[in-house]
PQR file of N, CA, C, O and H, with PARSE charges and radii, in Angstrom:
ATOM      1  N   MET A   1     105.125-171.369-112.039 -0.4000 1.5000
ATOM      2  CA  MET A   1     104.409-172.288-112.904 -0.0000 2.0000
ATOM      3  C   MET A   1     103.212-171.592-113.558  0.5500 1.7000
ATOM      4  O   MET A   1     102.845-171.945-114.679 -0.5500 1.4000
ATOM      5  N   ARG A   2     102.602-170.626-112.897 -0.4000 1.5000
ATOM      6  CA  ARG A   2     101.439-169.957-113.465 -0.0000 2.0000
ATOM      7  C   ARG A   2     101.781-169.196-114.742  0.5500 1.7000
ATOM      8  O   ARG A   2     100.923-169.064-115.614 -0.5500 1.4000
ATOM      9  H   ARG A   2     102.901-170.339-111.987  0.4000 1.0000
ATOM     10  N   ASP A   3     103.002-168.694-114.878 -0.4000 1.5000
ATOM     11  CA  ASP A   3     103.363-167.944-116.083 -0.0000 2.0000
ATOM     12  C   ASP A   3     103.565-168.859-117.288  0.5500 1.7000
ATOM     13  O   ASP A   3     103.678-168.370-118.412 -0.5500 1.4000
ATOM     14  H   ASP A   3     103.699-168.801-114.170  0.4000 1.0000
ATOM     15  N   ARG A   4     103.611-170.167-117.082 -0.4000 1.5000
ATOM     16  CA  ARG A   4     103.768-171.114-118.189 -0.0000 2.0000
ATOM     17  C   ARG A   4     102.429-171.456-118.827  0.5500 1.7000
ATOM     18  O   ARG A   4     102.395-172.045-119.907 -0.5500 1.4000
ATOM     19  H   ARG A   4     103.519-170.564-116.169  0.4000 1.0000
ATOM     20  N   TYR A   5     101.319-171.094-118.174 -0.4000 1.5000
ATOM     21  CA  TYR A   5      99.987-171.422-118.683 -0.0000 2.0000
ATOM     22  C   TYR A   5      99.127-170.164-118.785  0.5500 1.7000
ATOM     23  O   TYR A   5      99.262-169.242-117.980 -0.5500 1.4000
ATOM     24  H   TYR A   5     101.346-170.616-117.297  0.4000 1.0000
ATOM     25  N   CYS A   6      98.255-170.138-119.765 -0.4000 1.5000
ATOM     26  CA  CYS A   6      97.296-169.050-119.947 -0.0000 2.0000
ATOM     27  C   CYS A   6      95.911-169.600-119.602  0.5500 1.7000
ATOM     28  O   CYS A   6      95.702-170.813-119.589 -0.5500 1.4000
ATOM     29  H   CYS A   6      98.146-170.887-120.419  0.4000 1.0000
ATOM     30  N   CYS A   7      94.980-168.707-119.326 -0.4000 1.5000
ATOM     31  CA  CYS A   7      93.633-169.116-118.968 -0.0000 2.0000
ATOM     32  C   CYS A   7      92.636-168.368-119.839  0.5500 1.7000
ATOM     33  O   CYS A   7      92.760-167.160-120.040 -0.5500 1.4000
ATOM     34  H   CYS A   7      95.150-167.722-119.336  0.4000 1.0000
ATOM     35  N   LEU A   8      91.659-169.081-120.349 -0.4000 1.5000
ATOM     36  CA  LEU A   8      90.566-168.502-121.118 -0.0000 2.0000
ATOM     37  C   LEU A   8      89.282-168.891-120.417  0.5500 1.7000
ATOM     38  O   LEU A   8      89.026-170.075-120.194 -0.5500 1.4000
ATOM     39  H   LEU A   8      91.558-170.063-120.186  0.4000 1.0000
ATOM     40  N   GLU A   9      88.463-167.892-120.063 -0.4000 1.5000
ATOM     41  CA  GLU A   9      87.207-168.159-119.371 -0.0000 2.0000
ATOM     42  C   GLU A   9      86.031-167.785-120.259  0.5500 1.7000
ATOM     43  O   GLU A   9      85.986-166.693-120.824 -0.5500 1.4000
ATOM     44  H   GLU A   9      88.671-166.931-120.244  0.4000 1.0000
ATOM     45  N   THR A  10      85.086-168.701-120.374 -0.4000 1.5000
ATOM     46  CA  THR A  10      83.855-168.472-121.118 -0.0000 2.0000
ATOM     47  C   THR A  10      82.706-168.921-120.232  0.5500 1.7000
ATOM     48  O   THR A  10      82.493-170.119-120.039 -0.5500 1.4000
ATOM     49  H   THR A  10      85.123-169.589-119.915  0.4000 1.0000
ATOM     50  N   GLY A  11      81.979-167.976-119.702 -0.4000 1.5000
ATOM     51  CA  GLY A  11      80.907-168.323-118.769 -0.0000 2.0000
ATOM     52  C   GLY A  11      81.494-168.958-117.525  0.5500 1.7000
ATOM     53  O   GLY A  11      82.349-168.361-116.871 -0.5500 1.4000
ATOM     54  H   GLY A  11      82.152-167.003-119.858  0.4000 1.0000
ATOM     55  N   SER A  12      81.050-170.154-117.189 -0.4000 1.5000
ATOM     56  CA  SER A  12      81.551-170.851-116.002 -0.0000 2.0000
ATOM     57  C   SER A  12      82.664-171.846-116.327  0.5500 1.7000
ATOM     58  O   SER A  12      83.078-172.615-115.459 -0.5500 1.4000
ATOM     59  H   SER A  12      80.356-170.639-117.720  0.4000 1.0000
ATOM     60  N   ILE A  13      83.153-171.838-117.573 -0.4000 1.5000
ATOM     61  CA  ILE A  13      84.193-172.780-117.996 -0.0000 2.0000
ATOM     62  C   ILE A  13      85.529-172.058-118.101  0.5500 1.7000
ATOM     63  O   ILE A  13      85.630-171.013-118.743 -0.5500 1.4000
ATOM     64  H   ILE A  13      82.817-171.214-118.278  0.4000 1.0000
ATOM     65  N   SER A  14      86.559-172.624-117.462 -0.4000 1.5000
ATOM     66  CA  SER A  14      87.921-172.101-117.553 -0.0000 2.0000
ATOM     67  C   SER A  14      88.797-173.143-118.226  0.5500 1.7000
ATOM     68  O   SER A  14      88.793-174.309-117.829 -0.5500 1.4000
ATOM     69  H   SER A  14      86.477-173.473-116.941  0.4000 1.0000
ATOM     70  N   VAL A  15      89.551-172.733-119.246 -0.4000 1.5000
ATOM     71  CA  VAL A  15      90.458-173.632-119.953 -0.0000 2.0000
ATOM     72  C   VAL A  15      91.874-173.100-119.790  0.5500 1.7000
ATOM     73  O   VAL A  15      92.152-171.955-120.147 -0.5500 1.4000
ATOM     74  H   VAL A  15      89.555-171.786-119.569  0.4000 1.0000
ATOM     75  N   TYR A  16      92.767-173.921-119.255 -0.4000 1.5000
ATOM     76  CA  TYR A  16      94.169-173.566-119.100 -0.0000 2.0000
ATOM     77  C   TYR A  16      94.948-174.252-120.209  0.5500 1.7000
ATOM     78  O   TYR A  16      94.738-175.434-120.481 -0.5500 1.4000
ATOM     79  H   TYR A  16      92.541-174.851-118.965  0.4000 1.0000
ATOM     80  N   TYR A  17      95.846-173.517-120.847 -0.4000 1.5000
ATOM     81  CA  TYR A  17      96.636-174.070-121.936 -0.0000 2.0000
ATOM     82  C   TYR A  17      98.051-173.510-121.856  0.5500 1.7000
ATOM     83  O   TYR A  17      98.254-172.434-121.293 -0.5500 1.4000
ATOM     84  H   TYR A  17      96.017-172.557-120.627  0.4000 1.0000
ATOM     85  N   PRO A  18      99.040-174.228-122.413 -0.5600 1.5000
ATOM     86  CA  PRO A  18     100.423-173.757-122.355  0.2800 2.0000
ATOM     87  C   PRO A  18     100.602-172.459-123.139  0.5500 1.7000
ATOM     88  O   PRO A  18      99.991-172.270-124.191 -0.5500 1.4000
ATOM     89  N   ALA A  19     101.436-171.574-122.621 -0.4000 1.5000
ATOM     90  CA  ALA A  19     101.702-170.295-123.281 -0.0000 2.0000
ATOM     91  C   ALA A  19     102.377-170.495-124.636  0.5500 1.7000
ATOM     92  O   ALA A  19     102.345-169.596-125.477 -0.5500 1.4000
ATOM     93  H   ALA A  19     101.932-171.727-121.766  0.4000 1.0000
ATOM     94  N   THR A  20     102.980-171.646-124.857 -0.4000 1.5000
ATOM     95  CA  THR A  20     103.687-171.933-126.108 -0.0000 2.0000
ATOM     96  C   THR A  20     102.791-172.575-127.164  0.5500 1.7000
ATOM     97  O   THR A  20     103.291-173.009-128.201 -0.5500 1.4000
ATOM     98  H   THR A  20     103.006-172.375-124.174  0.4000 1.0000
ATOM     99  N   LEU A  21     101.486-172.645-126.928 -0.4000 1.5000
ATOM    100  CA  LEU A  21     100.555-173.260-127.871 -0.0000 2.0000
ATOM    101  C   LEU A  21     100.534-172.482-129.182  0.5500 1.7000
ATOM    102  O   LEU A  21     100.386-171.260-129.178 -0.5500 1.4000
ATOM    103  H   LEU A  21     101.080-172.293-126.085  0.4000 1.0000
ATOM    104  N   VAL A  22     100.681-173.183-130.300 -0.4000 1.5000
ATOM    105  CA  VAL A  22     100.650-172.550-131.621 -0.0000 2.0000
ATOM    106  C   VAL A  22      99.699-173.329-132.524  0.5500 1.7000
ATOM    107  O   VAL A  22      99.394-174.495-132.273 -0.5500 1.4000
ATOM    108  H   VAL A  22     100.802-174.176-130.303  0.4000 1.0000
ATOM    109  N   THR A  23      99.239-172.667-133.572 -0.4000 1.5000
ATOM    110  CA  THR A  23      98.323-173.327-134.502 -0.0000 2.0000
ATOM    111  C   THR A  23      99.078-174.221-135.470  0.5500 1.7000
ATOM    112  O   THR A  23     100.243-173.978-135.784 -0.5500 1.4000
ATOM    113  H   THR A  23      99.486-171.719-133.776  0.4000 1.0000
ATOM    114  N   ARG A  24      98.417-175.230-135.924 -0.4000 1.5000
ATOM    115  CA  ARG A  24      98.962-176.139-136.914 -0.0000 2.0000
ATOM    116  C   ARG A  24      98.923-175.442-138.273  0.5500 1.7000
ATOM    117  O   ARG A  24      98.014-174.650-138.519 -0.5500 1.4000
ATOM    118  H   ARG A  24      97.471-175.428-135.668  0.4000 1.0000
ATOM    119  N   PRO A  25      99.882-175.713-139.162 -0.5600 1.5000
ATOM    120  CA  PRO A  25      99.842-175.105-140.492  0.2800 2.0000
ATOM    121  C   PRO A  25      98.518-175.399-141.198  0.5500 1.7000
ATOM    122  O   PRO A  25      98.037-176.532-141.193 -0.5500 1.4000
ATOM    123  N   GLY A  26      97.945-174.370-141.797 -0.4000 1.5000
ATOM    124  CA  GLY A  26      96.675-174.516-142.487 -0.0000 2.0000
ATOM    125  C   GLY A  26      95.472-174.135-141.651  0.5500 1.7000
ATOM    126  O   GLY A  26      94.359-174.080-142.175 -0.5500 1.4000
ATOM    127  H   GLY A  26      98.336-173.449-141.800  0.4000 1.0000
ATOM    128  N   TYR A  27      95.659-173.869-140.367 -0.4000 1.5000
ATOM    129  CA  TYR A  27      94.567-173.479-139.477 -0.0000 2.0000
ATOM    130  C   TYR A  27      94.756-172.021-139.056  0.5500 1.7000
ATOM    131  O   TYR A  27      95.882-171.577-138.833 -0.5500 1.4000
ATOM    132  H   TYR A  27      96.563-173.913-139.941  0.4000 1.0000
ATOM    133  N   ALA A  28      93.661-171.286-138.949 -0.4000 1.5000
ATOM    134  CA  ALA A  28      93.730-169.880-138.536 -0.0000 2.0000
ATOM    135  C   ALA A  28      93.713-169.740-137.021  0.5500 1.7000
ATOM    136  O   ALA A  28      94.214-168.751-136.487 -0.5500 1.4000
ATOM    137  H   ALA A  28      92.747-171.647-139.130  0.4000 1.0000
ATOM    138  N   ALA A  29      93.147-170.712-136.325 -0.4000 1.5000
ATOM    139  CA  ALA A  29      93.025-170.633-134.871 -0.0000 2.0000
ATOM    140  C   ALA A  29      92.919-172.029-134.280  0.5500 1.7000
ATOM    141  O   ALA A  29      92.675-173.004-134.990 -0.5500 1.4000
ATOM    142  H   ALA A  29      92.740-171.516-136.759  0.4000 1.0000
ATOM    143  N   VAL A  30      93.107-172.107-132.979 -0.4000 1.5000
ATOM    144  CA  VAL A  30      92.899-173.346-132.240 -0.0000 2.0000
ATOM    145  C   VAL A  30      91.465-173.314-131.739  0.5500 1.7000
ATOM    146  O   VAL A  30      91.029-172.325-131.149 -0.5500 1.4000
ATOM    147  H   VAL A  30      93.305-171.314-132.402  0.4000 1.0000
ATOM    148  N   ARG A  31      90.741-174.382-131.971 -0.4000 1.5000
ATOM    149  CA  ARG A  31      89.340-174.458-131.542 -0.0000 2.0000
ATOM    150  C   ARG A  31      89.204-175.547-130.484  0.5500 1.7000
ATOM    151  O   ARG A  31      89.654-176.676-130.677 -0.5500 1.4000
ATOM    152  H   ARG A  31      91.095-175.185-132.450  0.4000 1.0000
ATOM    153  N   ILE A  32      88.582-175.196-129.374 -0.4000 1.5000
ATOM    154  CA  ILE A  32      88.331-176.142-128.287 -0.0000 2.0000
ATOM    155  C   ILE A  32      86.823-176.270-128.135  0.5500 1.7000
ATOM    156  O   ILE A  32      86.128-175.279-127.909 -0.5500 1.4000
ATOM    157  H   ILE A  32      88.216-174.279-129.217  0.4000 1.0000
ATOM    158  N   LYS A  33      86.322-177.491-128.260 -0.4000 1.5000
ATOM    159  CA  LYS A  33      84.877-177.733-128.177 -0.0000 2.0000
ATOM    160  C   LYS A  33      84.567-178.623-126.985  0.5500 1.7000
ATOM    161  O   LYS A  33      85.272-179.598-126.727 -0.5500 1.4000
ATOM    162  H   LYS A  33      86.887-178.295-128.443  0.4000 1.0000
ATOM    163  N   LEU A  34      83.516-178.286-126.264 -0.4000 1.5000
ATOM    164  CA  LEU A  34      83.021-179.135-125.188 -0.0000 2.0000
ATOM    165  C   LEU A  34      81.967-180.065-125.778  0.5500 1.7000
ATOM    166  O   LEU A  34      80.967-179.611-126.334 -0.5500 1.4000
ATOM    167  H   LEU A  34      82.943-177.493-126.473  0.4000 1.0000
ATOM    168  N   LYS A  35      82.195-181.353-125.654 -0.4000 1.5000
ATOM    169  CA  LYS A  35      81.268-182.360-126.161 -0.0000 2.0000
ATOM    170  C   LYS A  35      80.587-183.039-124.980  0.5500 1.7000
ATOM    171  O   LYS A  35      81.189-183.207-123.919 -0.5500 1.4000
ATOM    172  H   LYS A  35      83.007-181.722-125.202  0.4000 1.0000
ATOM    173  N   LYS A  36      79.317-183.432-125.170 -0.4000 1.5000
ATOM    174  CA  LYS A  36      78.558-184.099-124.116 -0.0000 2.0000
ATOM    175  C   LYS A  36      77.797-185.278-124.687  0.5500 1.7000
ATOM    176  O   LYS A  36      77.287-185.226-125.807 -0.5500 1.4000
ATOM    177  H   LYS A  36      78.828-183.295-126.032  0.4000 1.0000
ATOM    178  N   PHE A  37      77.728-186.330-123.911 -0.4000 1.5000
ATOM    179  CA  PHE A  37      76.910-187.486-124.244 -0.0000 2.0000
ATOM    180  C   PHE A  37      76.476-188.130-122.940  0.5500 1.7000
ATOM    181  O   PHE A  37      77.301-188.667-122.201 -0.5500 1.4000
ATOM    182  H   PHE A  37      78.142-186.373-123.002  0.4000 1.0000
ATOM    183  N   LEU A  38      75.201-188.078-122.662 -0.4000 1.5000
ATOM    184  CA  LEU A  38      74.629-188.573-121.411 -0.0000 2.0000
ATOM    185  C   LEU A  38      75.344-187.943-120.212  0.5500 1.7000
ATOM    186  O   LEU A  38      75.203-186.741-119.984 -0.5500 1.4000
ATOM    187  H   LEU A  38      74.531-187.642-123.263  0.4000 1.0000
ATOM    188  N   PHE A  39      76.100-188.721-119.449 -0.4000 1.5000
ATOM    189  CA  PHE A  39      76.780-188.201-118.263 -0.0000 2.0000
ATOM    190  C   PHE A  39      78.241-187.865-118.510  0.5500 1.7000
ATOM    191  O   PHE A  39      78.933-187.449-117.581 -0.5500 1.4000
ATOM    192  H   PHE A  39      76.214-189.697-119.635  0.4000 1.0000
ATOM    193  N   PHE A  40      78.729-188.032-119.724 -0.4000 1.5000
ATOM    194  CA  PHE A  40      80.131-187.812-120.041 -0.0000 2.0000
ATOM    195  C   PHE A  40      80.330-186.457-120.705  0.5500 1.7000
ATOM    196  O   PHE A  40      79.509-186.036-121.519 -0.5500 1.4000
ATOM    197  H   PHE A  40      78.167-188.370-120.479  0.4000 1.0000
ATOM    198  N   LYS A  41      81.407-185.781-120.365 -0.4000 1.5000
ATOM    199  CA  LYS A  41      81.794-184.524-121.002 -0.0000 2.0000
ATOM    200  C   LYS A  41      83.294-184.584-121.286  0.5500 1.7000
ATOM    201  O   LYS A  41      84.068-185.081-120.467 -0.5500 1.4000
ATOM    202  H   LYS A  41      82.074-186.123-119.703  0.4000 1.0000
ATOM    203  N   TRP A  42      83.699-184.078-122.449 -0.4000 1.5000
ATOM    204  CA  TRP A  42      85.113-184.059-122.795 -0.0000 2.0000
ATOM    205  C   TRP A  42      85.386-182.867-123.702  0.5500 1.7000
ATOM    206  O   TRP A  42      84.466-182.282-124.273 -0.5500 1.4000
ATOM    207  H   TRP A  42      83.071-183.675-123.114  0.4000 1.0000
ATOM    208  N   LEU A  43      86.662-182.516-123.825 -0.4000 1.5000
ATOM    209  CA  LEU A  43      87.079-181.426-124.699 -0.0000 2.0000
ATOM    210  C   LEU A  43      87.730-181.990-125.945  0.5500 1.7000
ATOM    211  O   LEU A  43      88.503-182.945-125.871 -0.5500 1.4000
ATOM    212  H   LEU A  43      87.410-182.991-123.361  0.4000 1.0000
ATOM    213  N   GLU A  44      87.418-181.402-127.089 -0.4000 1.5000
ATOM    214  CA  GLU A  44      88.088-181.740-128.342 -0.0000 2.0000
ATOM    215  C   GLU A  44      88.891-180.526-128.779  0.5500 1.7000
ATOM    216  O   GLU A  44      88.372-179.410-128.807 -0.5500 1.4000
ATOM    217  H   GLU A  44      86.790-180.626-127.149  0.4000 1.0000
ATOM    218  N   ILE A  45      90.147-180.741-129.116 -0.4000 1.5000
ATOM    219  CA  ILE A  45      91.029-179.660-129.553 -0.0000 2.0000
ATOM    220  C   ILE A  45      91.330-179.852-131.025  0.5500 1.7000
ATOM    221  O   ILE A  45      91.723-180.940-131.446 -0.5500 1.4000
ATOM    222  H   ILE A  45      90.568-181.648-129.093  0.4000 1.0000
ATOM    223  N   GLU A  46      91.146-178.798-131.814 -0.4000 1.5000
ATOM    224  CA  GLU A  46      91.331-178.863-133.257 -0.0000 2.0000
ATOM    225  C   GLU A  46      92.256-177.722-133.697  0.5500 1.7000
ATOM    226  O   GLU A  46      92.061-176.572-133.304 -0.5500 1.4000
ATOM    227  H   GLU A  46      90.826-177.914-131.472  0.4000 1.0000
ATOM    228  N   GLY A  47      93.242-178.041-134.495 -0.4000 1.5000
ATOM    229  CA  GLY A  47      94.123-177.014-135.056 -0.0000 2.0000
ATOM    230  C   GLY A  47      95.339-176.675-134.221  0.5500 1.7000
ATOM    231  O   GLY A  47      96.040-175.709-134.523 -0.5500 1.4000
ATOM    232  H   GLY A  47      93.401-178.976-134.814  0.4000 1.0000
ATOM    233  N   ALA A  48      95.607-177.445-133.178 -0.4000 1.5000
ATOM    234  CA  ALA A  48      96.773-177.177-132.335 -0.0000 2.0000
ATOM    235  C   ALA A  48      97.960-178.005-132.803  0.5500 1.7000
ATOM    236  O   ALA A  48      97.809-179.171-133.166 -0.5500 1.4000
ATOM    237  H   ALA A  48      95.038-178.230-132.933  0.4000 1.0000
ATOM    238  N   LYS A  49      99.117-177.408-132.793 -0.4000 1.5000
ATOM    239  CA  LYS A  49     100.346-178.123-133.127 -0.0000 2.0000
ATOM    240  C   LYS A  49     100.818-178.891-131.896  0.5500 1.7000
ATOM    241  O   LYS A  49     100.723-178.387-130.777 -0.5500 1.4000
ATOM    242  H   LYS A  49      99.240-176.461-132.497  0.4000 1.0000
ATOM    243  N   ALA A  50     101.320-180.089-132.092 -0.4000 1.5000
ATOM    244  CA  ALA A  50     101.796-180.903-130.977 -0.0000 2.0000
ATOM    245  C   ALA A  50     102.998-180.241-130.314  0.5500 1.7000
ATOM    246  O   ALA A  50     103.859-179.673-130.985 -0.5500 1.4000
ATOM    247  H   ALA A  50     101.398-180.498-133.001  0.4000 1.0000
ATOM    248  N   LEU A  51     103.042-180.321-129.006 -0.4000 1.5000
ATOM    249  CA  LEU A  51     104.150-179.748-128.227 -0.0000 2.0000
ATOM    250  C   LEU A  51     104.908-180.856-127.538  0.5500 1.7000
ATOM    251  O   LEU A  51     104.310-181.828-127.079 -0.5500 1.4000
ATOM    252  H   LEU A  51     102.342-180.782-128.460  0.4000 1.0000
ATOM    253  N   VAL A  52     106.211-180.721-127.462 -0.4000 1.5000
ATOM    254  CA  VAL A  52     107.045-181.664-126.728 -0.0000 2.0000
ATOM    255  C   VAL A  52     107.512-180.958-125.472  0.5500 1.7000
ATOM    256  O   VAL A  52     108.156-179.912-125.542 -0.5500 1.4000
ATOM    257  H   VAL A  52     106.697-179.930-127.836  0.4000 1.0000
ATOM    258  N   LEU A  53     107.186-181.533-124.316 -0.4000 1.5000
ATOM    259  CA  LEU A  53     107.563-180.931-123.035 -0.0000 2.0000
ATOM    260  C   LEU A  53     108.548-181.834-122.329  0.5500 1.7000
ATOM    261  O   LEU A  53     108.318-183.037-122.202 -0.5500 1.4000
ATOM    262  H   LEU A  53     106.662-182.383-124.258  0.4000 1.0000
ATOM    263  N   TYR A  54     109.635-181.262-121.874 -0.4000 1.5000
ATOM    264  CA  TYR A  54     110.625-182.004-121.097 -0.0000 2.0000
ATOM    265  C   TYR A  54     110.660-181.425-119.698  0.5500 1.7000
ATOM    266  O   TYR A  54     110.707-180.206-119.527 -0.5500 1.4000
ATOM    267  H   TYR A  54     109.821-180.285-121.977  0.4000 1.0000
ATOM    268  N   HIS A  55     110.637-182.295-118.692 -0.4000 1.5000
ATOM    269  CA  HIS A  55     110.698-181.829-117.298 -0.0000 2.0000
ATOM    270  C   HIS A  55     111.946-182.346-116.658  0.5500 1.7000
ATOM    271  O   HIS A  55     112.197-182.073-115.484 -0.5500 1.4000
ATOM    272  H   HIS A  55     110.598-183.285-118.831  0.4000 1.0000
TER
END
């Protein structure tokens, strides 16, 4: 299962994403942003093409 996902580490943050992730047409890269508001934190993903996974 580990070979199906890649890991990107920036400081103390690790982001795991599928190895099959591709950019959406018109985008040069996939951008992942960490957003914060008071006690809430979430990730926003921009420029990624939707993937269909079957298990």
